[in-house]
SELO-489310 format. One record per residue: residue in three letters; residue number from 0; x negated, y, z negated of N, C-alpha, C in turn. Coordinates in pm, whole numbers, plus 50000, padded with zeros to 5 digits. Layout:
N
     r     k   n.east   n.north    n.up   ca.east   ca.north   ca.up   c.east   c.north    c.up
   ALA   NUM        X         Y       Z         X          Y       Z        X         Y       Z
...
***
This chain:
220
     r     k   n.east   n.north    n.up   ca.east   ca.north   ca.up   c.east   c.north    c.up
   MET     0    53167     49563   49629     53059      49668   49726    53000     49756   49645
   ALA     1    53085     49849   49548     53072      49956   49507    52916     49916   49327
   LYS     2    53013     49847   49271     52928      49795   49171    52767     49772   49211
   GLN     3    52791     49716   49341     52640      49624   49367    52525     49753   49436
   GLU     4    52594     49792   49553     52564      49955   49553    52458     50079   49418
   ARG     5    52569     50066   49355     52512      50143   49184    52410     50054   49146
   ALA     6    52405     49900   49084     52305      49848   49094    52185     49870   49146
   ILE     7    52262     49869   49296     52080      49910   49360    51993     50030   49350
   ARG     8    52111     50111   49339     52050      50252   49308    52010     50275   49171
   THR     9    52049     50192   49061     51986      50215   48934    51842     50145   48956
   ARG    10    51880     50015   49012     51702      49939   49006    51597     50039   49061
   ASN    11    51635     50062   49172     51537      50171   49291    51464     50285   49191
   ALA    12    51610     50369   49125     51557      50491   49044    51480     50463   48915
   LEU    13    51449     50298   48873     51403      50231   48741    51242     50219   48819
   ILE    14    51236     50156   48881     51114      50143   48981    51083     50237   49004
   ASN    15    51122     50308   49083     51020      50479   49118    51029     50585   49014
   ALA    16    51105     50563   48874     51038      50661   48743    50889     50526   48698
   ALA    17    50928     50401   48684     50838      50360   48630    50722     50400   48717
   ALA    18    50671     50397   48856     50593      50393   48890    50537     50534   48895
   GLU    19    50598     50651   48867     50511      50780   48851    50479     50776   48739
   LEU    20    50549     50738   48620     50490      50745   48482    50364     50596   48471
   PHE    21    50392     50548   48510     50261      50383   48546    50100     50484   48608
   ASP    22    50186     50551   48725     50019      50675   48795    50026     50743   48713
   ARG    23    50087     50802   48689     50053      50980   48600    50006     50899   48457
   ASP    24    50046     50845   48380     50015      50792   48201    49945     50703   48196
   GLY    25    49949     50577   48272     49904      50496   48249    49968     50376   48210
   PHE    26    49963     50250   48276     50055      50134   48195    50078     50161   48051
   GLU    27    49975     50160   47979     49973      50164   47855    50084     50245   47745
   VAL    28    50080     50340   47771     50114      50494   47759    50283     50487   47772
   ALA    29    50255     50488   47950     50410      50494   47960    50546     50382   47898
   SER    30    50608     50444   47833     50780      50307   47744    50849     50340   47814
   LEU    31    50910     50250   47775     51084      50220   47833    51147     50351   47814
   ALA    32    51176     50435   47713     51229      50477   47700    51190     50586   47782
   THR    33    51086     50656   47798     51060      50724   47897    51094     50761   48042
   ILE    34    51072     50609   48101     51111      50533   48186    51265     50551   48218
   SER    35    51338     50519   48106     51516      50494   48141    51511     50672   48178
   ALA    36    51470     50738   48064     51502      50889   48069    51466     50992   48239
   LYS    37    51333     50926   48228     51316      50999   48399    51427     50942   48494
   ALA    38    51461     50838   48537     51544      50768   48600    51699     50810   48570
   GLY    39    51704     50882   48469     51841      50916   48452    51907     50865   48397
   VAL    40    51837     50742   48340     52003      50585   48355    51964     50569   48190
   SER    41    52049     50497   48125     52056      50453   48007    51948     50367   47932
   SER    42    51881     50334   47855     51796      50237   47817    51858     50085   47858
   GLY    43    52004     50086   47788     52057      49939   47856    52083     49943   47979
   ALA    44    52091     50024   48024     52108      50019   48225    51988     49950   48267
   LEU    45    51841     49938   48184     51684      49938   48199    51678     49784   48176
   HIS    46    51748     49768   48053     51747      49593   48019    51810     49553   48045
   PHE    47    51887     49517   48133     52044      49501   48264    51889     49417   48358
   HIS    48    51819     49522   48409     51760      49501   48526    51617     49411   48478
   PHE    49    51567     49521   48375     51379      49440   48346    51426     49380   48210
   ALA    50    51381     49321   48207     51398      49241   48095    51277     49322   47934
   ASN    51    51160     49362   48026     51045      49422   47912    50941     49519   48051
   LYS    52    50861     49580   48005     50768      49607   48072    50715     49556   48195
   ALA    53    50657     49451   48151     50571      49336   48230    50667     49346   48368
   ALA    54    50794     49306   48347     50948      49328   48421    50879     49435   48537
   LEU    55    50901     49529   48472     50916      49654   48551    50782     49692   48633
   LEU    56    50685     49661   48619     50552      49628   48660    50576     49565   48800
   ASP    57    50577     49413   48709     50642      49351   48866    50723     49399   48987
   ALA    58    50823     49484   48951     50955      49549   49016    50822     49624   49123
   VAL    59    50730     49763   49073     50721      49851   49124    50572     49741   49263
   VAL    60    50508     49629   49204     50395      49572   49243    50489     49521   49369
   ALA    61    50552     49472   49383     50653      49409   49470    50679     49529   49578
   ALA    62    50766     49641   49534     50831      49738   49636    50662     49767   49643
   ALA    63    50634     49782   49607     50445      49866   49710    50445     49741   49792
   GLY    64    50413     49592   49782     50402      49528   49839    50489     49514   49987
   GLU    65    50613     49580   49984     50697      49576   50079    50664     49698   50211
   ARG    66    50598     49772   50123     50499      49882   50219    50416     49782   50237
   LEU    67    50360     49765   50182     50199      49718   50227    50281     49552   50396
   LEU    68    50376     49559   50329     50391      49444   50469    50438     49560   50600
   TRP    69    50541     49640   50564     50530      49746   50707    50370     49797   50737
   ILE    70    50318     49859   50643     50171      49948   50695    50113     49837   50774
   THR    71    50089     49704   50719     50063      49573   50845    50137     49506   50939
   ARG    72    50236     49539   50990     50337      49442   51027    50249     49456   51190
   PRO    73    50313     49348   51299     50226      49372   51395    50300     49435   51509
   ARG    74    50184     49525   51611     50147      49589   51682    50195     49604   51829
   ASP    75    50263     49652   51889     50123      49599   52062    50058     49698   52066
   ALA    76    49943     49623   52027     49789      49742   52069    49683     49646   52053
   LEU    77    49586     49672   52085     49442      49596   52038    49440     49571   51916
   SER    78    49367     49453   51858     49386      49434   51709    49262     49518   51671
   LEU    79    49205     49593   51696     49102      49690   51668    49185     49794   51628
   GLN    80    49276     49828   51725     49372      50004   51698    49407     49959   51586
   VAL    81    49487     49846   51598     49583      49806   51494    49523     49819   51378
   LEU    82    49406     49754   51341     49356      49788   51199    49390     49931   51214
   ILE    83    49282     49987   51263     49256      50144   51240    49366     50234   51218
   ASP    84    49509     50200   51307     49621      50311   51282    49657     50197   51122
   ALA    85    49603     50085   51101     49685      50047   50932    49588     50144   50825
   SER    86    49451     50145   50884     49428      50193   50756    49436     50325   50722
   HIS    87    49469     50436   50845     49560      50518   50807    49623     50552   50719
   LEU    88    49748     50481   50769     49862      50454   50717    49837     50415   50550
   LEU    89    49793     50380   50527     49779      50331   50351    49701     50370   50304
   VAL    90    49614     50487   50344     49529      50578   50300    49634     50687   50304
   GLN    91    49745     50727   50337     49848      50804   50333    49883     50750   50269
   GLY    92    49945     50630   50291     50095      50589   50113    49999     50627   50012
   LEU    93    49888     50610   50021     49795      50601   49875    49786     50723   49828
   ALA    94    49847     50856   49963     49800      50965   49870    49948     51025   49914
   GLN    95    50084     50941   49956     50230      51040   49939    50298     50941   49927
   ASP    96    50289     50805   49805     50368      50716   49818    50351     50649   49716
   VAL    97    50390     50760   49557     50398      50672   49443    50394     50551   49427
   VAL    98    50502     50454   49471     50520      50301   49459    50400     50227   49499
   LEU    99    50351     50261   49629     50228      50190   49705    50113     50199   49599
   ARG   100    50085     50384   49587     50009      50390   49520    49991     50301   49334
   ALA   101    50092     50345   49291     50130      50292   49169    50074     50135   49140
   GLY   102    50122     50076   49285     50121      49909   49253    50033     49892   49361
   PHE   103    49935     49928   49400     49813      49879   49422    49696     49866   49226
   ALA   104    49759     49986   49214     49645      49976   49038    49726     49874   48998
   LEU   105    49830     49866   48963     49898      49749   48873    49872     49639   48905
   SER   106    49822     49572   49067     49844      49431   49147    49768     49376   49055
   SER   107    49674     49418   48999     49525      49349   48917    49578     49348   48767
   ARG   108    49641     49378   48732     49631      49387   48546    49686     49268   48544
   PRO   109    49601     49241   48398     49664      49072   48393    49824     49079   48326
   GLU   110    49890     49174   48324     50054      49131   48275    50132     49103   48382
   ARG   111    50047     49134   48523     50151      49106   48641    50158     48937   48646
   THR   112    50253     48877   48687     50271      48766   48629    50220     48662   48804
   GLY   113    50239     48558   48831     50227      48511   48963    50321     48535   49098
   ALA   114    50414     48617   49006     50571      48572   49125    50506     48736   49198
   THR   115    50394     48788   49221     50365      48926   49275    50245     48931   49302
   PRO   116    50214     49016   49440     50051      48927   49550    49960     49055   49457
   ASP   117    49837     49026   49444     49682      49105   49413    49686     49149   49600
   LEU   118    49722     49301   49561     49795      49340   49722    49639     49408   49728
   ARG   119    49547     49437   49654     49454      49421   49744    49359     49335   49797
   ARG   120    49424     49171   49744     49329      49064   49861    49462     49071   49914
   GLU   121    49580     49101   49913     49626      49028   50059    49588     49169   50124
   TRP   122    49569     49287   50085     49532      49363   50247    49376     49317   50251
   GLN   123    49288     49232   50163     49148      49218   50228    49173     49068   50302
   ARG   124    49280     48993   50311     49320      48856   50399    49354     49001   50534
   TRP   125    49410     49057   50507     49496      49092   50665    49386     49147   50751
   VAL   126    49294     49210   50642     49175      49288   50720    49115     49207   50809
   GLU   127    49057     49066   50741     48986      49001   50791    49034     48916   50869
   ASP   128    49189     48891   50907     49173      48849   51019    49249     48904   51129
   THR   129    49261     49065   51108     49309      49147   51202    49132     49186   51277
   VAL   130    48994     49114   51195     48893      49162   51246    48849     49077   51332
   GLU   131    48929     48956   51289     48890      48837   51341    48981     48787   51470
   ARG   132    49067     48846   51507     49135      48850   51576    49088     48982   51698
   ALA   133    49037     49054   51660     48955      49145   51745    48824     49087   51823
   GLY   134    48760     48987   51737     48641      48974   51777    48685     48862   51909
   ARG   135    48798     48795   51859     48890      48684   51956    48851     48741   52100
   GLU   136    48945     48893   52094     48972      49005   52244    48867     48971   52310
   GLY   137    48746     49027   52228     48603      49073   52271    48597     49221   52265
   ALA   138    48670     49308   52174     48632      49437   52157    48505     49469   52089
   LEU   139    48454     49332   52028     48339      49380   51929    48234     49403   52048
   MET   140    48144     49442   51998     47997      49418   52076    47927     49283   52018
   PRO   141    47853     49227   52115     47764      49120   52037    47699     49112   51956
   GLY   142    47652     49049   51862     47617      49052   51715    47665     49090   51642
   VAL   143    47767     49192   51653     47886      49213   51582    47964     49137   51464
   ALA   144    47876     49128   51321     47949      49009   51241    48071     49086   51187
   THR   145    48173     48968   51200     48345      49002   51218    48322     49048   50999
   ARG   146    48226     48973   50987     48254      48961   50772    48170     49086   50806
   ASP   147    48125     49162   50801     48009      49276   50761    48121     49381   50813
   LEU   148    48201     49393   50947     48282      49484   50939    48422     49479   50871
   SER   149    48461     49348   50852     48548      49340   50720    48483     49361   50604
   THR   150    48400     49351   50571     48382      49454   50440    48396     49563   50443
   ALA   151    48315     49674   50550     48312      49785   50534    48407     49853   50512
   VAL   152    48498     49767   50622     48657      49858   50616    48778     49843   50476
   VAL   153    48782     49674   50388     48824      49715   50268    48740     49778   50222
   ALA   154    48577     49782   50205     48502      49867   50122    48568     50031   50114
   VAL   155    48580     50071   50157     48663      50247   50233    48719     50228   50169
   ALA   156    48854     50131   50216     48980      50169   50195    48922     50161   50031
   ALA   157    48905     50084   49975     48896      50079   49781    48815     50155   49758
   GLY   158    48739     50213   49841     48638      50360   49763    48736     50488   49815
   LEU   159    48821     50504   49899     48889      50639   49905    49032     50618   49807
   GLU   160    49037     50488   49727     49179      50489   49707    49100     50499   49553
   ALA   161    48985     50430   49488     48894      50495   49349    48942     50676   49357
   LEU   162    48842     50716   49505     48801      50857   49470    48948     50917   49536
   GLY   163    49042     50910   49514     49161      50937   49535    49233     51009   49476
   GLY   164    49263     50907   49320     49334      50902   49244    49265     51036   49142
   ARG   165    49112     51033   49183     49062      51180   49079    49105     51344   49241
   ASP   166    49049     51294   49310     49064      51420   49403    49109     51409   49499
   ARG   167    49231     51416   49561     49343      51402   49683    49297     51436   49809
   ARG   168    49190     51489   49789     49117      51549   49950    49048     51429   49983
   TRP   169    48978     51313   49919     48940      51195   49961    49037     51126   50052
   LEU   170    49147     51141   50023     49290      51022   50087    49329     51128   50221
   GLU   171    49248     51228   50279     49336      51323   50380    49251     51205   50603
   ARG   172    49376     51222   50610     49361      51184   50750    49201     51246   50794
   THR   173    49157     51313   50784     49027      51369   50842    48900     51301   50772
   THR   174    48940     51257   50660     48799      51178   50548    48820     51036   50662
   LEU   175    48924     50960   50658     48907      50820   50746    48890     50804   50880
   THR   176    48955     50894   50896     48885      50983   51080    48675     51013   51082
   ARG   177    48697     51029   50975     48540      51094   51028    48454     50902   51019
   PHE   178    48485     50809   50920     48445      50735   50897    48479     50609   51009
   TRP   179    48543     50636   51050     48621      50550   51214    48534     50597   51327
   THR   180    48516     50719   51337     48426      50805   51396    48240     50772   51396
   LEU   181    48171     50714   51282     48059      50694   51223    48037     50541   51281
   LEU   182    48193     50462   51278     48150      50369   51294    48175     50252   51411
   LEU   183    48286     50359   51521     48338      50264   51600    48202     50247   51755
   PRO   184    48108     50371   51738     48025      50313   51850    47977     50236   51772
   ARG   185    47946     50115   51680     47870      50106   51625    47907     49927   51697
   VAL   186    48001     49870   51689     48121      49725   51675    48156     49762   51824
   VAL   187    48158     49872   51890     48276      49885   52052    48160     49876   52157
   GLY   188    48176     49859   52277     48059      49833   52318    48083     50021   52416
   PRO   189    48002     50088   52516     48052      50188   52559    48154     50212   52621
   ALA   190    48166     50057   52766     48315      50040   52864    48405     50005   52734
   ALA   191    48435     49981   52648     48527      49945   52604    48590     50071   52475
   ARG   192    48454     50181   52493     48531      50270   52299    48618     50368   52376
   ASP   193    48663     50370   52459     48763      50517   52506    48911     50396   52542
   LEU   194    48912     50299   52473     49011      50218   52390    49074     50277   52323
   PHE   195    48991     50349   52160     49042      50322   52044    49011     50493   52017
   VAL   196    49103     50471   51910     49094      50659   51863    49117     50656   51744
   ALA   197    49043     50716   51655     48946      50671   51524    49107     50798   51426
   SER   198    49115     50876   51470     49264      50926   51394    49362     50823   51415
   GLY   199    49360     50723   51492     49489      50691   51447    49616     50656   51565
   HIS   200    49682     50621   51662     49768      50627   51742    49874     50675   51672
   LEU   201    49925     50658   51520     50063      50707   51467    50062     50848   51426
   GLY   202    49963     50913   51423     50052      51069   51398    50007     51051   51261
   ALA   203    50121     51172   51204     50184      51155   51049    50334     51070   51045
   GLU   204    50288     50990   51132     50359      50867   51035    50418     50795   50942
   PRO   205    50484     50800   50830     50525      50830   50688    50516     50671   50672
   THR   206    50453     50644   50576     50511      50510   50470    50665     50527   50446
   PRO   207    50699     50416   50487     50874      50423   50420    50881     50451   50310
   CYS   208    50944     50535   50193     50942      50503   50064    51081     50478   50074
   GLY   209    51183     50431   50193     51276      50370   50134    51295     50200   50187
   VAL   210    51181     50164   50178     51172      50040   50268    51266     49979   50100
   PRO   211    51368     49862   50139     51422      49821   50061    51373     49745   49941
   VAL   212    51454     49735   49815     51361      49654   49689    51481     49544   49629
   ALA   213    51453     49461   49606     51512      49313   49561    51628     49389   49452
   SER   214    51780     49365   49489     51789      49418   49364    51912     49273   49254
   SER   215    51900     49368   49145     51966      49266   49061    52154     49293   49122
   VAL   216    52251     49296   49120     52366      49255   49113    52475     49265   49010
   GLY   217    52458     49370   48990     52600      49391   48850    52691     49507   48800
   GLU   218    52708     49490   48709     52821      49647   48662    52704     49785   48628
   LEU   219    52614     49790   48598     52560      49885   48610    52452     49956   48752
***
């Protein structure tokens, strides 16, 4: 068990270090040597877990995918509020969690293998499904096109991700709250408007940086 736990710690340290350096320096610039040094492990330990830099990219994306699954997990709430809450958690995670941020940025790179998802597409599909559920629940005003609402939410998240890479103020909670405050009266009727909270129900609930990462079992 001790060897297995040590292997998990080593692997997670390498994933976190890779995410930080990919995010800071870019995938092309970050080297395996700097990643292993930042993780505090030997180059041999790195190569035990990851054959090359592309394998590390896949691991970062997979770890970010676990965080996205947590963000979009089912909740006991109306679907539109679930969407609002998840959008806040996503934007908060992009600001605070380097693995989530790097995973989103890396998930569309050509070096990514088919084993890992395109996280932006995963988010888009989840938004579309959630908006469709909101429509079936009767939360949307007549005439509101679910496709248009989904497009607006996905586009805003993508825009905040891009802008937040240069200026973290775009990823502040108030920015997304203003978006929902503007949008809700245009998609929800007056009788139901008080059911939804533009700032999200989850407050400052953090994205779990400790989401388990699949590990290799070995001696390192």
